[in-house]
C-alpha positions, 0 to 999 in steps of 0.5 A: 130691706129684707135678707136675701137668705133668711126667711122673714129678716127685715132690717130697718133704720131710723132717726134713732141712729140705729139698725134694727133686725126684725123676726117677723114670724113674732113682730120683734126686733132680735138684734140692733145695730148702734150707730153714731149718726143718721143711717142713710143706706144699707146693703145685705151680703148674698149669704144674708150673713153680713150687713154693710150701712153708711151714715151721715158721719162720712163712715162706712161700716160692715157688720156682723150682724149677729155680733150686733158690731161692726166687723171694719169701720172706715171712712168712706166719701168725704162729701157732706150729702148722702151716700149710698151702699149696695152689696154686689150679689155673689161677689165679695165687692161693695160698690157705694155712692157718695160725693167729694168735698167739691160736691161732684158725685162719686163711685167707689168700689170697696173689699169687704175683707180690707176696706181701708181704702176704695180699690183703684180710689174713687171713680168721678161721674159728674157735678150734679147735686142730686143723689145717686142711687146704685142697684146691682143686676148679678145676672148680667153683671152690671151696676146701675145708677139713677140721679135722684131729682133727674131722669138719667139712669145710667149702667156700667159693667163690672169686670175685672174690679173696674166698673165701664160705662155703658151707656145711659137712659136719659128721660125728661122726668125726674124720678124721685125714687126707683126700684128693681124686679128681681131676676124671675120676673123679666120679659126674657121673649123680649131679651129684657135683662132688667125693669125699673120702675121709677115715680115721676112727680108724686103722681105716677110711676113708670115702668122702664125695660131694658133689653138687649137689641137683638132677634129673640127667637130662642132663649138668650142663655149667654145674658139669663145665667140662673137667678135667685129663685123665691125660696129662702135658704133657711127659716128666721130660727135657723138664721138666728140660731147661726146658720148660713146659707144662699138661696137656691137658684132657678133655672130660667130658660124654663121660665122662658119655656113655661115650664115648671123652674129646675133649682139649683143650690148656689154652689151647684148653680151654672157659672154665668157666660163671662160679663164681656161676651154679653152685648150691652143692654140698652132702654126701651120703652116698657113695650119692648120693640121687636129689635130688626135683623140686619139686612144687607143691602147691596149697592144699586146697580148702575143705571145702563144706556139704553140704545138710540134708533140710530146705533141700532141701525148702526149695529144691524148694519153692521152684522149685515155687513160681517156676512155680505161678499167682500168682492159685492161692489156698490155704486156711487148713486146707491142710497147712503141708508144702511137698510136697503144696501142690497149686495149684488150677488155672484153668478157663478157656473154651478148647477141649478141644485148647486145653487139652490143648497146655496140658497138653502144654507145661507137664507135663515128665518126672518127674525122675531119681534122679540129678538130685537127688544133692546136690553140694557147690555150694549150691543158692541159687547155682544159675542161676534158671531162667525163668518159665513162663507162667501156663497152665502151672501145671499143672506140680508137677514139681520138675524144670528147665522146658522153656524152649524150647517154644514158648508156649501158644497161650492165652498167644500174642499173635497166637492167637485161641482165642475163635474156637473156642468158639462152634463147640464144645456146652456139653457137649463142652466140659464133657465136655473139661476133665472129662478133663483133671481127671483127667489132671491128678488121675492126674499130681499123684498120681504125683507125690506118691509121686515125692517122697515116695520123692525125700525118703526117698532124701535122707534115706538119703544124707544118713544115708551121709554123716553 
């Protein structure tokens, strides 16, 4: 494992119970850390000053590497199987995975300054037999655990010295080995927060992307805090001389925009948003699918009942009756169809001019075909039109009455129609009344034909709907 802060410093372990630290500039081992048994796992601190190792002797050791001696040596997992360790990035914490005496898989959190016992004791994971490999993401504050020999990768959120389980990536293909790409290589345009590469059956390598399910039109700065760049903090010679420093961090937003990333000193880098405010990443295929926007779907409208032909006839009949003269009386032998009821005109001793004025006010234009098209709204819920005066009983049209027209002269309170009667002879009055009745008869015949045509049209529309 390479030193995360110094250039060309490499730590390796082997079957001779030692960990050697190499300077790759001259290819020589500069330091040696001696153990009592086989070293199983090792991990550097963020500044490259300390190294943590697990061993087959069930000991957990924290090394001051340049002193070549352990700062702490404490009992680790009590199980006989291999255990693993990972340093939690910039945190002063270490996580380990191992087994209990009952061969249950465990997770432990340690404080390097006082590692006598794990923080909050060991956490039970499951009873599987595969070795659990831990990986840490310092950007999203998440710990990934991959079981060797199974296809599952579970991940936890670290907060207040606790690991909160989030979710689990499941695959039927077991992994023999696993590695994660550095944070600066993820696809920020697809909200990819981590990418793993696992070996499958020693035949091929499968990439696994972990994507936050949200829209990605803009850079999501809450899940991409500054990440460790590619430039080391010091040379190997400086590190061997005792220098301690952390590498500079880069702005992930610049990588998203395709510009040269700005660098921040480790102490000046902006702090990341709290981990608990970031949504839990979910595993996705290599080509991360676009998260679909959430669309609020309204409740489907309740289908309304289409009025039948009989309902339309009744409705039209009721509207016609509203304008009928209340004094008109129908004979018993009249047909029962509401479309053939013709109220008797009331004969009043009015002048021809007054009768013509009443006819002009009462008779409206014939209704258009489009005005009687059935609508989902029930006829009973329509607003009731204003009642026409009694003198407008000649109007038998089914259209809406003209409510804005002035009242007939015969109904106006201040109109004096009786004064016009003596000035007209009886013959002229009878002739005018006969002419008015003829016009009304013609209008009624026209209306009857139009009502018959509308009835046929309603029947045809009903047939189309059914």
